[in-house]
N, CA, C and O atoms as a Maestro MAE file, in Angstrom:
{
 s_m_m2io_version
 :::
 2.0.0
}

f_m_ct {
 s_m_title
 :::
 protein
 m_atom[344] {
  # First column is atom index #
  i_m_mmod_type
  r_m_x_coord
  r_m_y_coord
  r_m_z_coord
  i_m_residue_number
  s_m_chain_name
  s_m_pdb_residue_name
  s_m_pdb_atom_name
  i_m_atomic_number
  :::
  1 25 108.150 25.082 16.026 1 A "MET " " N  " 7
  2 3 106.976 24.147 16.322 1 A "MET " " CA " 6
  3 2 106.689 24.333 17.979 1 A "MET " " C  " 6
  4 15 107.554 24.155 18.836 1 A "MET " " O  " 8
  5 25 105.612 24.637 18.187 2 A "THR " " N  " 7
  6 3 105.141 24.788 19.573 2 A "THR " " CA " 6
  7 2 104.219 23.953 20.381 2 A "THR " " C  " 6
  8 15 103.030 23.822 20.091 2 A "THR " " O  " 8
  9 25 104.841 23.340 21.493 3 A "PRO " " N  " 7
  10 3 104.366 22.355 22.346 3 A "PRO " " CA " 6
  11 2 102.971 22.476 22.084 3 A "PRO " " C  " 6
  12 15 102.502 23.553 21.716 3 A "PRO " " O  " 8
  13 25 102.014 21.092 22.304 4 A "SER " " N  " 7
  14 3 100.599 21.105 22.395 4 A "SER " " CA " 6
  15 2 100.136 21.278 23.746 4 A "SER " " C  " 6
  16 15 100.617 20.756 24.752 4 A "SER " " O  " 8
  17 25 99.101 22.104 23.669 5 A "LYS " " N  " 7
  18 3 98.820 22.646 25.253 5 A "LYS " " CA " 6
  19 2 97.978 21.287 25.943 5 A "LYS " " C  " 6
  20 15 96.817 20.936 25.734 5 A "LYS " " O  " 8
  21 25 98.880 20.751 26.721 6 A "ALA " " N  " 7
  22 3 98.239 19.827 27.519 6 A "ALA " " CA " 6
  23 2 96.724 20.101 28.230 6 A "ALA " " C  " 6
  24 15 96.351 21.200 28.641 6 A "ALA " " O  " 8
  25 25 95.854 18.706 28.283 7 A "ASN " " N  " 7
  26 3 94.597 19.100 29.216 7 A "ASN " " CA " 6
  27 2 94.760 18.621 30.281 7 A "ASN " " C  " 6
  28 15 95.869 18.399 30.767 7 A "ASN " " O  " 8
  29 25 93.189 18.277 31.062 8 A "HIS " " N  " 7
  30 3 93.735 17.630 32.441 8 A "HIS " " CA " 6
  31 2 94.009 16.424 32.404 8 A "HIS " " C  " 6
  32 15 93.705 15.926 33.488 8 A "HIS " " O  " 8
  33 25 94.557 15.467 31.508 9 A "THR " " N  " 7
  34 3 94.817 13.941 31.436 9 A "THR " " CA " 6
  35 2 96.345 14.412 31.132 9 A "THR " " C  " 6
  36 15 96.947 13.385 30.819 9 A "THR " " O  " 8
  37 25 97.028 15.268 31.099 10 A "ASN " " N  " 7
  38 3 97.967 15.373 30.726 10 A "ASN " " CA " 6
  39 2 98.637 14.905 29.276 10 A "ASN " " C  " 6
  40 15 99.831 14.652 29.116 10 A "ASN " " O  " 8
  41 25 97.599 14.847 28.252 11 A "LYS " " N  " 7
  42 3 97.808 14.274 27.365 11 A "LYS " " CA " 6
  43 2 97.357 15.643 26.306 11 A "LYS " " C  " 6
  44 15 96.337 16.262 26.608 11 A "LYS " " O  " 8
  45 25 98.311 16.153 24.838 12 A "PRO " " N  " 7
  46 3 97.954 17.186 24.312 12 A "PRO " " CA " 6
  47 2 96.775 16.822 23.510 12 A "PRO " " C  " 6
  48 15 96.395 15.686 23.228 12 A "PRO " " O  " 8
  49 25 96.147 18.175 23.119 13 A "VAL " " N  " 7
  50 3 94.871 18.384 22.618 13 A "VAL " " CA " 6
  51 2 94.857 17.100 21.107 13 A "VAL " " C  " 6
  52 15 94.005 16.406 20.552 13 A "VAL " " O  " 8
  53 25 96.497 17.392 20.939 14 A "THR " " N  " 7
  54 3 96.550 16.692 19.367 14 A "THR " " CA " 6
  55 2 97.176 15.645 19.338 14 A "THR " " C  " 6
  56 15 98.197 15.603 18.653 14 A "THR " " O  " 8
  57 25 96.729 14.453 20.102 15 A "ASP " " N  " 7
  58 3 97.106 13.422 20.416 15 A "ASP " " CA " 6
  59 2 96.207 12.479 20.019 15 A "ASP " " C  " 6
  60 15 95.254 12.271 20.770 15 A "ASP " " O  " 8
  61 25 96.324 11.677 18.698 16 A "LYS " " N  " 7
  62 3 95.597 10.749 18.050 16 A "LYS " " CA " 6
  63 2 95.115 9.210 19.099 16 A "LYS " " C  " 6
  64 15 95.842 8.225 19.223 16 A "LYS " " O  " 8
  65 25 94.183 9.323 19.533 17 A "PRO " " N  " 7
  66 3 93.775 7.948 19.879 17 A "PRO " " CA " 6
  67 2 94.151 6.643 19.361 17 A "PRO " " C  " 6
  68 15 94.062 6.508 18.141 17 A "PRO " " O  " 8
  69 25 94.591 5.566 20.116 18 A "GLU " " N  " 7
  70 3 95.286 4.508 19.238 18 A "GLU " " CA " 6
  71 2 93.686 3.771 18.150 18 A "GLU " " C  " 6
  72 15 93.767 3.278 17.025 18 A "GLU " " O  " 8
  73 25 92.721 3.906 18.784 19 A "ASN " " N  " 7
  74 3 91.474 3.047 18.199 19 A "ASN " " CA " 6
  75 2 90.105 3.499 19.179 19 A "ASN " " C  " 6
  76 15 90.049 4.088 20.258 19 A "ASN " " O  " 8
  77 25 89.285 3.064 18.479 20 A "PHE " " N  " 7
  78 3 87.703 3.706 18.860 20 A "PHE " " CA " 6
  79 2 87.567 3.420 20.136 20 A "PHE " " C  " 6
  80 15 87.229 4.322 20.903 20 A "PHE " " O  " 8
  81 25 87.772 2.277 20.556 21 A "GLU " " N  " 7
  82 3 87.458 1.889 22.319 21 A "GLU " " CA " 6
  83 2 88.482 3.036 23.162 21 A "GLU " " C  " 6
  84 15 87.965 3.937 23.823 21 A "GLU " " O  " 8
  85 25 89.612 2.922 23.080 22 A "GLN " " N  " 7
  86 3 90.630 3.931 23.862 22 A "GLN " " CA " 6
  87 2 89.908 5.423 23.545 22 A "GLN " " C  " 6
  88 15 89.643 6.122 24.524 22 A "GLN " " O  " 8
  89 25 89.658 5.809 22.507 23 A "ALA " " N  " 7
  90 3 88.858 7.117 22.225 23 A "ALA " " CA " 6
  91 2 87.701 7.477 23.063 23 A "ALA " " C  " 6
  92 15 87.678 8.542 23.680 23 A "ALA " " O  " 8
  93 25 86.604 6.498 23.108 24 A "PHE " " N  " 7
  94 3 85.411 6.297 23.581 24 A "PHE " " CA " 6
  95 2 85.688 6.201 25.585 24 A "PHE " " C  " 6
  96 15 85.034 6.858 26.395 24 A "PHE " " O  " 8
  97 25 86.460 5.518 25.824 25 A "ALA " " N  " 7
  98 3 86.622 5.336 27.454 25 A "ALA " " CA " 6
  99 2 87.267 6.650 27.606 25 A "ALA " " C  " 6
  100 15 86.616 7.288 28.434 25 A "ALA " " O  " 8
  101 25 88.422 7.438 27.095 26 A "GLU " " N  " 7
  102 3 88.748 8.979 27.606 26 A "GLU " " CA " 6
  103 2 87.545 9.708 27.648 26 A "GLU " " C  " 6
  104 15 87.257 10.307 28.684 26 A "GLU " " O  " 8
  105 25 86.573 9.754 26.366 27 A "LEU " " N  " 7
  106 3 85.439 10.667 26.330 27 A "LEU " " CA " 6
  107 2 84.437 10.541 27.214 27 A "LEU " " C  " 6
  108 15 83.785 11.536 27.528 27 A "LEU " " O  " 8
  109 25 84.121 9.104 27.834 28 A "GLU " " N  " 7
  110 3 83.744 8.972 28.903 28 A "GLU " " CA " 6
  111 2 83.943 9.824 30.151 28 A "GLU " " C  " 6
  112 15 83.278 10.622 30.811 28 A "GLU " " O  " 8
  113 25 85.486 9.149 30.176 29 A "SER " " N  " 7
  114 3 85.997 10.067 31.547 29 A "SER " " CA " 6
  115 2 86.264 11.255 31.524 29 A "SER " " C  " 6
  116 15 86.895 11.576 32.531 29 A "SER " " O  " 8
  117 25 86.073 12.095 30.821 30 A "ILE " " N  " 7
  118 3 86.318 13.693 30.476 30 A "ILE " " CA " 6
  119 2 84.789 13.930 30.918 30 A "ILE " " C  " 6
  120 15 84.414 14.585 31.891 30 A "ILE " " O  " 8
  121 25 84.177 13.406 30.199 31 A "VAL " " N  " 7
  122 3 82.372 13.645 29.896 31 A "VAL " " CA " 6
  123 2 81.779 13.469 31.990 31 A "VAL " " C  " 6
  124 15 80.914 14.144 32.549 31 A "VAL " " O  " 8
  125 25 82.390 12.680 32.426 32 A "ALA " " N  " 7
  126 3 82.333 12.308 33.880 32 A "ALA " " CA " 6
  127 2 83.114 12.996 35.039 32 A "ALA " " C  " 6
  128 15 82.800 12.870 36.223 32 A "ALA " " O  " 8
  129 25 84.294 13.830 34.525 33 A "GLN " " N  " 7
  130 3 84.919 14.860 35.442 33 A "GLN " " CA " 6
  131 2 84.324 16.217 35.141 33 A "GLN " " C  " 6
  132 15 84.203 17.097 35.994 33 A "GLN " " O  " 8
  133 25 83.914 16.346 33.718 34 A "MET " " N  " 7
  134 3 83.058 17.871 33.512 34 A "MET " " CA " 6
  135 2 82.122 17.856 34.514 34 A "MET " " C  " 6
  136 15 82.124 18.738 35.372 34 A "MET " " O  " 8
  137 25 80.992 16.595 34.511 35 A "GLU " " N  " 7
  138 3 79.990 16.567 35.506 35 A "GLU " " CA " 6
  139 2 80.165 16.693 36.409 35 A "GLU " " C  " 6
  140 15 79.129 16.982 37.007 35 A "GLU " " O  " 8
  141 25 81.490 16.625 37.374 36 A "SER " " N  " 7
  142 3 81.331 16.492 38.614 36 A "SER " " CA " 6
  143 2 81.369 18.186 39.072 36 A "SER " " C  " 6
  144 15 80.854 18.584 40.117 36 A "SER " " O  " 8
  145 25 81.965 18.942 38.242 37 A "GLY " " N  " 7
  146 3 81.811 20.356 38.687 37 A "GLY " " CA " 6
  147 2 83.010 20.804 39.148 37 A "GLY " " C  " 6
  148 15 83.026 21.976 39.524 37 A "GLY " " O  " 8
  149 25 83.960 20.213 39.213 38 A "GLN " " N  " 7
  150 3 85.171 20.428 40.276 38 A "GLN " " CA " 6
  151 2 86.061 20.959 39.255 38 A "GLN " " C  " 6
  152 15 86.785 21.739 39.875 38 A "GLN " " O  " 8
  153 25 86.440 20.968 37.918 39 A "MET " " N  " 7
  154 3 87.270 21.663 37.231 39 A "MET " " CA " 6
  155 2 87.259 22.584 37.298 39 A "MET " " C  " 6
  156 15 86.146 23.089 37.446 39 A "MET " " O  " 8
  157 25 88.852 23.802 37.224 40 A "THR " " N  " 7
  158 3 88.436 25.010 36.529 40 A "THR " " CA " 6
  159 2 88.149 25.362 35.510 40 A "THR " " C  " 6
  160 15 88.030 24.585 34.563 40 A "THR " " O  " 8
  161 25 87.927 26.859 35.416 41 A "LEU " " N  " 7
  162 3 87.944 27.180 33.841 41 A "LEU " " CA " 6
  163 2 88.748 26.694 33.073 41 A "LEU " " C  " 6
  164 15 88.361 25.987 32.142 41 A "LEU " " O  " 8
  165 25 89.825 26.913 33.248 42 A "GLU " " N  " 7
  166 3 91.209 26.635 32.217 42 A "GLU " " CA " 6
  167 2 91.136 25.119 31.738 42 A "GLU " " C  " 6
  168 15 91.047 24.711 30.580 42 A "GLU " " O  " 8
  169 25 91.206 24.264 33.117 43 A "THR " " N  " 7
  170 3 91.076 22.875 32.656 43 A "THR " " CA " 6
  171 2 89.932 22.206 31.871 43 A "THR " " C  " 6
  172 15 90.066 21.478 30.887 43 A "THR " " O  " 8
  173 25 88.576 22.640 32.578 44 A "SER " " N  " 7
  174 3 87.075 22.497 31.388 44 A "SER " " CA " 6
  175 2 87.002 22.833 30.054 44 A "SER " " C  " 6
  176 15 86.492 22.124 29.186 44 A "SER " " O  " 8
  177 25 87.735 24.383 29.816 45 A "LEU " " N  " 7
  178 3 87.791 24.479 28.029 45 A "LEU " " CA " 6
  179 2 89.099 23.508 27.762 45 A "LEU " " C  " 6
  180 15 89.054 23.166 26.580 45 A "LEU " " O  " 8
  181 25 90.306 22.908 28.455 46 A "ALA " " N  " 7
  182 3 91.175 21.963 27.714 46 A "ALA " " CA " 6
  183 2 90.340 20.756 27.408 46 A "ALA " " C  " 6
  184 15 90.492 20.213 26.313 46 A "ALA " " O  " 8
  185 25 89.294 20.186 28.446 47 A "ALA " " N  " 7
  186 3 89.009 18.684 28.218 47 A "ALA " " CA " 6
  187 2 87.881 19.067 27.569 47 A "ALA " " C  " 6
  188 15 87.211 18.055 27.360 47 A "ALA " " O  " 8
  189 25 87.273 20.172 27.091 48 A "TYR " " N  " 7
  190 3 86.347 20.252 26.018 48 A "TYR " " CA " 6
  191 2 86.722 20.034 25.152 48 A "TYR " " C  " 6
  192 15 86.118 19.197 24.482 48 A "TYR " " O  " 8
  193 25 88.120 20.728 24.540 49 A "GLN " " N  " 7
  194 3 88.941 20.712 23.329 49 A "GLN " " CA " 6
  195 2 89.230 19.446 23.216 49 A "GLN " " C  " 6
  196 15 89.490 19.245 22.030 49 A "GLN " " O  " 8
  197 25 89.330 18.409 23.870 50 A "ARG " " N  " 7
  198 3 89.875 17.156 23.957 50 A "ARG " " CA " 6
  199 2 89.111 16.078 23.457 50 A "ARG " " C  " 6
  200 15 89.265 15.108 22.716 50 A "ARG " " O  " 8
  201 25 87.917 16.800 24.380 51 A "GLY " " N  " 7
  202 3 86.595 16.100 23.878 51 A "GLY " " CA " 6
  203 2 85.918 16.177 22.545 51 A "GLY " " C  " 6
  204 15 85.299 15.410 21.807 51 A "GLY " " O  " 8
  205 25 86.285 17.384 22.551 52 A "ASN " " N  " 7
  206 3 85.480 17.583 21.114 52 A "ASN " " CA " 6
  207 2 86.371 16.637 19.910 52 A "ASN " " C  " 6
  208 15 85.826 16.000 19.008 52 A "ASN " " O  " 8
  209 25 88.129 16.742 20.193 53 A "ALA " " N  " 7
  210 3 88.874 15.892 19.154 53 A "ALA " " CA " 6
  211 2 88.355 14.375 19.062 53 A "ALA " " C  " 6
  212 15 88.404 13.619 18.092 53 A "ALA " " O  " 8
  213 25 87.819 14.138 20.411 54 A "LEU " " N  " 7
  214 3 87.759 12.432 20.652 54 A "LEU " " CA " 6
  215 2 86.435 12.326 19.924 54 A "LEU " " C  " 6
  216 15 86.329 11.329 19.210 54 A "LEU " " O  " 8
  217 25 85.429 13.137 19.961 55 A "LEU " " N  " 7
  218 3 84.249 12.724 19.742 55 A "LEU " " CA " 6
  219 2 84.295 12.820 17.899 55 A "LEU " " C  " 6
  220 15 83.435 12.271 17.211 55 A "LEU " " O  " 8
  221 25 85.248 13.472 17.421 56 A "GLN " " N  " 7
  222 3 85.295 13.578 15.701 56 A "GLN " " CA " 6
  223 2 85.892 12.151 15.206 56 A "GLN " " C  " 6
  224 15 85.528 11.588 14.174 56 A "GLN " " O  " 8
  225 25 87.051 11.565 16.281 57 A "PHE " " N  " 7
  226 3 87.814 10.386 16.128 57 A "PHE " " CA " 6
  227 2 86.491 9.444 15.871 57 A "PHE " " C  " 6
  228 15 86.206 9.040 14.744 57 A "PHE " " O  " 8
  229 25 85.510 9.061 17.345 58 A "CYS " " N  " 7
  230 3 84.955 8.256 16.868 58 A "CYS " " CA " 6
  231 2 83.917 8.290 16.199 58 A "CYS " " C  " 6
  232 15 83.261 7.249 16.163 58 A "CYS " " O  " 8
  233 25 83.446 9.423 15.488 59 A "GLN " " N  " 7
  234 3 82.356 9.442 14.636 59 A "GLN " " CA " 6
  235 2 83.235 8.905 13.143 59 A "GLN " " C  " 6
  236 15 82.886 8.019 12.363 59 A "GLN " " O  " 8
  237 25 84.115 9.528 13.101 60 A "GLN " " N  " 7
  238 3 84.889 8.899 11.370 60 A "GLN " " CA " 6
  239 2 85.290 7.581 11.668 60 A "GLN " " C  " 6
  240 15 85.456 6.906 10.652 60 A "GLN " " O  " 8
  241 25 85.510 6.966 12.786 61 A "SER " " N  " 7
  242 3 85.598 5.852 12.850 61 A "SER " " CA " 6
  243 2 84.439 4.746 12.393 61 A "SER " " C  " 6
  244 15 84.408 3.764 11.651 61 A "SER " " O  " 8
  245 25 83.531 5.434 13.228 62 A "LEU " " N  " 7
  246 3 82.262 4.720 12.761 62 A "LEU " " CA " 6
  247 2 81.985 4.979 11.614 62 A "LEU " " C  " 6
  248 15 81.741 3.971 10.950 62 A "LEU " " O  " 8
  249 25 81.897 6.190 10.927 63 A "ALA " " N  " 7
  250 3 81.642 6.211 9.335 63 A "ALA " " CA " 6
  251 2 82.471 4.838 8.611 63 A "ALA " " C  " 6
  252 15 81.990 3.866 8.029 63 A "ALA " " O  " 8
  253 25 83.898 5.187 8.903 64 A "GLN " " N  " 7
  254 3 84.311 4.144 8.059 64 A "GLN " " CA " 6
  255 2 83.978 2.829 8.206 64 A "GLN " " C  " 6
  256 15 83.717 2.217 7.170 64 A "GLN " " O  " 8
  257 25 83.910 2.080 9.551 65 A "VAL " " N  " 7
  258 3 83.223 1.397 9.630 65 A "VAL " " CA " 6
  259 2 82.038 0.708 8.965 65 A "VAL " " C  " 6
  260 15 81.853 -0.447 8.579 65 A "VAL " " O  " 8
  261 25 81.315 1.792 8.964 66 A "GLU " " N  " 7
  262 3 79.897 1.697 8.315 66 A "GLU " " CA " 6
  263 2 80.065 1.359 6.837 66 A "GLU " " C  " 6
  264 15 79.218 0.698 6.237 66 A "GLU " " O  " 8
  265 25 81.229 1.849 6.233 67 A "GLN " " N  " 7
  266 3 81.266 1.780 4.720 67 A "GLN " " CA " 6
  267 2 81.924 0.530 4.515 67 A "GLN " " C  " 6
  268 15 82.049 0.097 3.369 67 A "GLN " " O  " 8
  269 25 82.498 -0.297 5.816 68 A "GLN " " N  " 7
  270 3 82.873 -2.011 5.290 68 A "GLN " " CA " 6
  271 2 82.024 -3.058 5.500 68 A "GLN " " C  " 6
  272 15 82.146 -4.239 5.176 68 A "GLN " " O  " 8
  273 25 81.097 -2.454 6.116 69 A "VAL " " N  " 7
  274 3 79.779 -3.618 6.809 69 A "VAL " " CA " 6
  275 2 79.170 -4.040 5.386 69 A "VAL " " C  " 6
  276 15 78.590 -3.460 4.469 69 A "VAL " " O  " 8
  277 25 79.501 -5.052 5.604 70 A "GLN " " N  " 7
  278 3 78.552 -5.989 4.097 70 A "GLN " " CA " 6
  279 2 77.617 -6.820 4.918 70 A "GLN " " C  " 6
  280 15 77.799 -7.060 6.112 70 A "GLN " " O  " 8
  281 25 76.681 -7.214 4.259 71 A "LEU " " N  " 7
  282 3 75.229 -7.934 4.898 71 A "LEU " " CA " 6
  283 2 75.330 -9.186 3.592 71 A "LEU " " C  " 6
  284 15 75.797 -9.204 2.453 71 A "LEU " " O  " 8
  285 25 74.563 -10.244 4.545 72 A "LEU " " N  " 7
  286 3 74.244 -11.412 3.293 72 A "LEU " " CA " 6
  287 2 73.094 -11.206 2.771 72 A "LEU " " C  " 6
  288 15 72.272 -11.259 3.686 72 A "LEU " " O  " 8
  289 25 72.520 -10.970 1.646 73 A "ASN " " N  " 7
  290 3 71.502 -11.070 0.985 73 A "ASN " " CA " 6
  291 2 70.494 -12.355 1.210 73 A "ASN " " C  " 6
  292 15 71.033 -13.253 1.858 73 A "ASN " " O  " 8
  293 25 69.260 -12.597 0.840 74 A "GLU " " N  " 7
  294 3 68.411 -13.669 0.447 74 A "GLU " " CA " 6
  295 2 69.302 -14.816 -0.062 74 A "GLU " " C  " 6
  296 15 69.109 -15.903 0.483 74 A "GLU " " O  " 8
  297 25 70.372 -14.742 -1.146 75 A "ARG " " N  " 7
  298 3 70.893 -15.596 -2.012 75 A "ARG " " CA " 6
  299 2 72.376 -15.611 -1.112 75 A "ARG " " C  " 6
  300 15 73.365 -15.320 -1.784 75 A "ARG " " O  " 8
  301 25 72.572 -15.870 0.096 76 A "ASN " " N  " 7
  302 3 73.540 -16.015 0.624 76 A "ASN " " CA " 6
  303 2 74.977 -14.983 -0.305 76 A "ASN " " C  " 6
  304 15 76.155 -15.332 -0.383 76 A "ASN " " O  " 8
  305 25 74.399 -13.794 -0.849 77 A "GLN " " N  " 7
  306 3 75.816 -13.256 -1.390 77 A "GLN " " CA " 6
  307 2 75.921 -12.084 -0.565 77 A "GLN " " C  " 6
  308 15 74.969 -11.734 0.133 77 A "GLN " " O  " 8
  309 25 76.988 -11.463 -0.592 78 A "LEU " " N  " 7
  310 3 77.747 -10.022 0.241 78 A "LEU " " CA " 6
  311 2 77.544 -9.197 -0.542 78 A "LEU " " C  " 6
  312 15 77.936 -9.086 -1.703 78 A "LEU " " O  " 8
  313 25 76.576 -8.241 0.393 79 A "VAL " " N  " 7
  314 3 75.922 -6.792 -0.419 79 A "VAL " " CA " 6
  315 2 76.578 -5.862 -0.089 79 A "VAL " " C  " 6
  316 15 77.411 -6.284 0.713 79 A "VAL " " O  " 8
  317 25 76.714 -4.632 -0.267 80 A "GLN " " N  " 7
  318 3 77.452 -3.611 0.599 80 A "GLN " " CA " 6
  319 2 76.151 -2.969 1.451 80 A "GLN " " C  " 6
  320 15 75.040 -2.823 0.942 80 A "GLN " " O  " 8
  321 25 76.554 -2.538 3.115 81 A "PHE " " N  " 7
  322 3 75.511 -1.879 3.802 81 A "PHE " " CA " 6
  323 2 74.964 -0.627 3.199 81 A "PHE " " C  " 6
  324 15 75.601 0.273 2.651 81 A "PHE " " O  " 8
  325 25 74.010 -0.697 3.343 82 A "LYS " " N  " 7
  326 3 73.190 0.511 3.266 82 A "LYS " " CA " 6
  327 2 72.048 1.212 3.891 82 A "LYS " " C  " 6
  328 15 70.848 0.955 3.792 82 A "LYS " " O  " 8
  329 25 72.707 2.239 4.618 83 A "SER " " N  " 7
  330 3 71.924 2.926 5.503 83 A "SER " " CA " 6
  331 2 70.584 3.564 5.359 83 A "SER " " C  " 6
  332 15 70.244 4.189 4.354 83 A "SER " " O  " 8
  333 25 69.685 3.336 6.634 84 A "ASN " " N  " 7
  334 3 68.304 4.344 5.946 84 A "ASN " " CA " 6
  335 2 68.582 5.522 5.781 84 A "ASN " " C  " 6
  336 15 67.613 6.218 5.475 84 A "ASN " " O  " 8
  337 25 69.949 6.247 5.901 85 A "ASP " " N  " 7
  338 3 69.882 7.414 5.649 85 A "ASP " " CA " 6
  339 2 69.702 7.753 3.918 85 A "ASP " " C  " 6
  340 15 69.235 8.716 3.310 85 A "ASP " " O  " 8
  341 25 70.167 6.775 3.589 86 A "GLU " " N  " 7
  342 3 70.183 6.933 1.875 86 A "GLU " " CA " 6
  343 2 69.070 6.777 1.228 86 A "GLU " " C  " 6
  344 15 69.049 6.883 0.001 86 A "GLU " " O  " 8
  :::
 }
 m_bond[343] {
  # First column is bond index #
  i_m_from
  i_m_to
  i_m_order
  :::
  1 1 2 1
  2 2 3 1
  3 3 4 2
  4 3 5 1
  5 5 6 1
  6 6 7 1
  7 7 8 2
  8 7 9 1
  9 9 10 1
  10 10 11 1
  11 11 12 2
  12 11 13 1
  13 13 14 1
  14 14 15 1
  15 15 16 2
  16 15 17 1
  17 17 18 1
  18 18 19 1
  19 19 20 2
  20 19 21 1
  21 21 22 1
  22 22 23 1
  23 23 24 2
  24 23 25 1
  25 25 26 1
  26 26 27 1
  27 27 28 2
  28 27 29 1
  29 29 30 1
  30 30 31 1
  31 31 32 2
  32 31 33 1
  33 33 34 1
  34 34 35 1
  35 35 36 2
  36 35 37 1
  37 37 38 1
  38 38 39 1
  39 39 40 2
  40 39 41 1
  41 41 42 1
  42 42 43 1
  43 43 44 2
  44 43 45 1
  45 45 46 1
  46 46 47 1
  47 47 48 2
  48 47 49 1
  49 49 50 1
  50 50 51 1
  51 51 52 2
  52 51 53 1
  53 53 54 1
  54 54 55 1
  55 55 56 2
  56 55 57 1
  57 57 58 1
  58 58 59 1
  59 59 60 2
  60 59 61 1
  61 61 62 1
  62 62 63 1
  63 63 64 2
  64 63 65 1
  65 65 66 1
  66 66 67 1
  67 67 68 2
  68 67 69 1
  69 69 70 1
  70 70 71 1
  71 71 72 2
  72 71 73 1
  73 73 74 1
  74 74 75 1
  75 75 76 2
  76 75 77 1
  77 77 78 1
  78 78 79 1
  79 79 80 2
  80 79 81 1
  81 81 82 1
  82 82 83 1
  83 83 84 2
  84 83 85 1
  85 85 86 1
  86 86 87 1
  87 87 88 2
  88 87 89 1
  89 89 90 1
  90 90 91 1
  91 91 92 2
  92 91 93 1
  93 93 94 1
  94 94 95 1
  95 95 96 2
  96 95 97 1
  97 97 98 1
  98 98 99 1
  99 99 100 2
  100 99 101 1
  101 101 102 1
  102 102 103 1
  103 103 104 2
  104 103 105 1
  105 105 106 1
  106 106 107 1
  107 107 108 2
  108 107 109 1
  109 109 110 1
  110 110 111 1
  111 111 112 2
  112 111 113 1
  113 113 114 1
  114 114 115 1
  115 115 116 2
  116 115 117 1
  117 117 118 1
  118 118 119 1
  119 119 120 2
  120 119 121 1
  121 121 122 1
  122 122 123 1
  123 123 124 2
  124 123 125 1
  125 125 126 1
  126 126 127 1
  127 127 128 2
  128 127 129 1
  129 129 130 1
  130 130 131 1
  131 131 132 2
  132 131 133 1
  133 133 134 1
  134 134 135 1
  135 135 136 2
  136 135 137 1
  137 137 138 1
  138 138 139 1
  139 139 140 2
  140 139 141 1
  141 141 142 1
  142 142 143 1
  143 143 144 2
  144 143 145 1
  145 145 146 1
  146 146 147 1
  147 147 148 2
  148 147 149 1
  149 149 150 1
  150 150 151 1
  151 151 152 2
  152 151 153 1
  153 153 154 1
  154 154 155 1
  155 155 156 2
  156 155 157 1
  157 157 158 1
  158 158 159 1
  159 159 160 2
  160 159 161 1
  161 161 162 1
  162 162 163 1
  163 163 164 2
  164 163 165 1
  165 165 166 1
  166 166 167 1
  167 167 168 2
  168 167 169 1
  169 169 170 1
  170 170 171 1
  171 171 172 2
  172 171 173 1
  173 173 174 1
  174 174 175 1
  175 175 176 2
  176 175 177 1
  177 177 178 1
  178 178 179 1
  179 179 180 2
  180 179 181 1
  181 181 182 1
  182 182 183 1
  183 183 184 2
  184 183 185 1
  185 185 186 1
  186 186 187 1
  187 187 188 2
  188 187 189 1
  189 189 190 1
  190 190 191 1
  191 191 192 2
  192 191 193 1
  193 193 194 1
  194 194 195 1
  195 195 196 2
  196 195 197 1
  197 197 198 1
  198 198 199 1
  199 199 200 2
  200 199 201 1
  201 201 202 1
  202 202 203 1
  203 203 204 2
  204 203 205 1
  205 205 206 1
  206 206 207 1
  207 207 208 2
  208 207 209 1
  209 209 210 1
  210 210 211 1
  211 211 212 2
  212 211 213 1
  213 213 214 1
  214 214 215 1
  215 215 216 2
  216 215 217 1
  217 217 218 1
  218 218 219 1
  219 219 220 2
  220 219 221 1
  221 221 222 1
  222 222 223 1
  223 223 224 2
  224 223 225 1
  225 225 226 1
  226 226 227 1
  227 227 228 2
  228 227 229 1
  229 229 230 1
  230 230 231 1
  231 231 232 2
  232 231 233 1
  233 233 234 1
  234 234 235 1
  235 235 236 2
  236 235 237 1
  237 237 238 1
  238 238 239 1
  239 239 240 2
  240 239 241 1
  241 241 242 1
  242 242 243 1
  243 243 244 2
  244 243 245 1
  245 245 246 1
  246 246 247 1
  247 247 248 2
  248 247 249 1
  249 249 250 1
  250 250 251 1
  251 251 252 2
  252 251 253 1
  253 253 254 1
  254 254 255 1
  255 255 256 2
  256 255 257 1
  257 257 258 1
  258 258 259 1
  259 259 260 2
  260 259 261 1
  261 261 262 1
  262 262 263 1
  263 263 264 2
  264 263 265 1
  265 265 266 1
  266 266 267 1
  267 267 268 2
  268 267 269 1
  269 269 270 1
  270 270 271 1
  271 271 272 2
  272 271 273 1
  273 273 274 1
  274 274 275 1
  275 275 276 2
  276 275 277 1
  277 277 278 1
  278 278 279 1
  279 279 280 2
  280 279 281 1
  281 281 282 1
  282 282 283 1
  283 283 284 2
  284 283 285 1
  285 285 286 1
  286 286 287 1
  287 287 288 2
  288 287 289 1
  289 289 290 1
  290 290 291 1
  291 291 292 2
  292 291 293 1
  293 293 294 1
  294 294 295 1
  295 295 296 2
  296 295 297 1
  297 297 298 1
  298 298 299 1
  299 299 300 2
  300 299 301 1
  301 301 302 1
  302 302 303 1
  303 303 304 2
  304 303 305 1
  305 305 306 1
  306 306 307 1
  307 307 308 2
  308 307 309 1
  309 309 310 1
  310 310 311 1
  311 311 312 2
  312 311 313 1
  313 313 314 1
  314 314 315 1
  315 315 316 2
  316 315 317 1
  317 317 318 1
  318 318 319 1
  319 319 320 2
  320 319 321 1
  321 321 322 1
  322 322 323 1
  323 323 324 2
  324 323 325 1
  325 325 326 1
  326 326 327 1
  327 327 328 2
  328 327 329 1
  329 329 330 1
  330 330 331 1
  331 331 332 2
  332 331 333 1
  333 333 334 1
  334 334 335 1
  335 335 336 2
  336 335 337 1
  337 337 338 1
  338 338 339 1
  339 339 340 2
  340 339 341 1
  341 341 342 1
  342 342 343 1
  343 343 344 2
  :::
 }
}
């Protein structure tokens, strides 16, 4: 097994965040660092790869939560959430 290539935060690209909030905070940090323009090309590529993995994690987390959300209808009964996209 080969070691994962570390990014600018010394975390391997494959490290899974513990939760949505941690992933989102790390993603914000990566974006700020990339926008600063102070990263080398290699570091920028590693940061982009990590950011992409974090973005996918966040999107999956939100999709899972959306499926679990329930709303009360007019008779105070729980009903499954339906997005406007359906």
